[in-house]
C-alpha positions in Angstrom: 5.6 -51.3 -15.2 5.4 -51.0 -11.4 7.5 -47.9 -11.5 5.4 -46.3 -14.2 2.2 -47.1 -12.3 3.7 -45.7 -9.0 4.6 -42.4 -10.8 1.0 -42.1 -12.2 -0.5 -42.7 -8.7 1.8 -40.2 -7.1 1.1 -37.5 -9.7 -2.6 -38.0 -9.2 -2.2 -37.6 -5.5 0.1 -34.5 -5.7 -1.7 -32.6 -8.4 -4.6 -31.4 -6.1 -2.0 -30.2 -3.5 -0.3 -28.2 -6.2 -3.5 -26.6 -7.3 -4.5 -25.8 -3.7 -1.2 -24.0 -3.1 -1.6 -22.0 -6.3 -5.2 -21.1 -5.3 -4.1 -19.8 -1.9 -1.4 -17.5 -3.3 -2.4 -13.9 -2.8 -2.1 -11.8 -6.0 -2.5 -8.0 -6.2 -3.7 -5.7 -8.9 -4.3 -2.0 -9.3 -7.6 -0.9 -7.7 -10.2 0.8 -9.9 -11.4 4.4 -9.4 -14.8 3.0 -8.3 -13.2 0.7 -5.7 -11.1 3.6 -4.4 -14.1 5.9 -4.2 -16.1 3.3 -2.2 -13.1 2.6 0.1 -11.6 6.0 0.8 -13.4 8.8 2.7 -14.3 12.2 1.3 -13.2 13.6 4.7 -10.5 11.6 6.4 -10.5 11.3 10.2 -7.1 12.7 11.2 -6.6 13.4 14.9 -9.5 15.7 15.9 -10.2 16.8 12.3 -12.1 15.4 9.3 -9.8 16.6 6.5 -11.1 16.7 2.9 -9.4 14.4 0.4 -8.5 14.9 -3.2 -10.1 11.8 -4.8 -8.5 12.3 -8.2 -5.2 11.6 -6.5 -6.4 8.3 -5.0 -4.3 5.2 -5.7 -4.3 1.7 -4.4 -4.0 -2.0 -4.8 -6.4 -4.9 -4.1 -5.7 -8.6 -3.5 -7.7 -11.5 -4.8 -8.9 -11.8 -1.2 -10.5 -8.3 -1.3 -7.9 -6.6 0.9 -6.8 -3.1 0.0 -3.9 -0.8 0.5 -5.0 2.6 -0.7 -4.2 6.2 -0.2 -5.2 9.7 -1.2 -3.8 13.2 -0.8 -5.2 15.3 2.1 -6.3 18.9 1.5 -4.7 20.3 4.7 -5.0 24.1 4.1 -6.7 25.6 7.1 -6.4 22.5 9.4 -4.1 22.1 12.4 -2.5 19.1 10.6 -1.2 21.4 7.9 2.4 20.5 7.2 2.4 17.4 9.4 0.4 15.2 7.1 0.0 15.2 3.4 -1.6 11.8 2.7 -4.2 9.3 4.2 -3.6 5.6 3.9 -5.9 2.6 4.5 -4.1 -0.7 5.1 -6.2 -3.9 5.2 -3.2 -6.3 4.9 0.1 -6.1 6.8 2.8 -4.3 4.9 6.3 -3.1 5.6 7.0 0.3 3.9 10.8 0.9 4.0 11.5 -0.1 7.6 8.0 0.7 8.9 5.7 -2.2 9.7 2.0 -1.2 9.2 -0.7 -3.5 10.5 -4.3 -3.2 9.2 -5.6 0.3 10.1 -5.7 3.9 8.9 -2.7 6.1 8.8 -1.8 9.7 8.0 1.6 10.3 6.6 3.7 13.3 5.7 7.2 14.1 4.6 10.1 16.6 4.8 12.8 17.1 2.2 16.1 15.7 3.3 18.7 16.3 0.6 18.1 13.9 -2.2 15.4 12.0 -0.3 12.2 12.6 1.6 11.9 11.7 5.3 8.4 10.1 5.5 6.7 9.7 8.8 3.7 7.4 9.3 1.2 8.1 12.1 -2.0 6.4 13.3 -4.6 8.6 11.7 -7.0 9.0 14.6 -4.5 9.6 17.4 -1.4 11.0 15.5 0.8 8.5 17.3 4.1 8.0 15.4 4.4 4.5 13.9 7.8 5.0 12.2 9.9 6.9 9.8 11.5 5.8 6.5 13.1 7.4 3.5 11.7 7.9 0.0 14.4 8.1 -2.7 14.5 9.8 -6.0 13.4 7.4 -8.8 16.2 6.8 -11.3 15.6 8.0 -14.9 12.7 9.9 -16.2 9.5 9.1 -14.5 6.0 10.6 -14.4 5.4 12.8 -11.3 2.5 11.4 -9.3 0.9 12.9 -6.2 0.5 9.3 -5.0 0.8 6.0 -6.7 0.8 2.6 -5.1 2.3 0.1 -7.6 1.2 -3.6 -7.4 3.9 -5.8 -5.9 4.3 -7.8 -9.1 5.2 -4.6 -11.0 7.5 -2.4 -8.9 6.4 -2.8 -5.2 6.8 1.0 -4.7 4.7 3.7 -3.1 5.5 6.8 -5.2 5.2 10.4 -4.0 6.1 12.9 -6.7 9.4 11.8 -8.1 10.3 9.8 -5.0 9.5 6.2 -3.9 9.6 3.9 -1.0 9.8 0.1 -1.5 7.3 -2.1 0.3 7.0 -5.8 1.1 3.6 -7.5 1.8 3.3 -9.3 5.1 1.5 -12.5 6.0 -2.2 -12.3 6.3 
């Protein structure tokens, strides 16, 4: 009888701890079009320019804590950034894309074809300072071509550009 009572008391004490740890876990979902429109600029500040964005290409994820990782294609024709940048990215939670650690901030990234991969370079949007470079690899099988798609970490944990993708890992907030 004492062992049974001890087990009930311990379960009653540990249950709230279990609920608290579940409540603190960060979960991510696909951001809605309205959320992306409110977050991403119509003209992204990239170096000394304010480059128009193509909002119908916007993609992103949002956490249950209201943090976003979202991006959009830049319309670079006629700008000095033409060829150097193709996308604008807002990061509100630390993330490692391939081998590149991104802290909360705004980034511009572009790519160059390198055989069966893309060499993707991430730069601080306002200064153009290089943060790092990683590879995006061809997605196996038949997949829909996307200008940009950021998959929630529970689904695929990928950032897709065209038929290529880079894996990412969420950091600690």
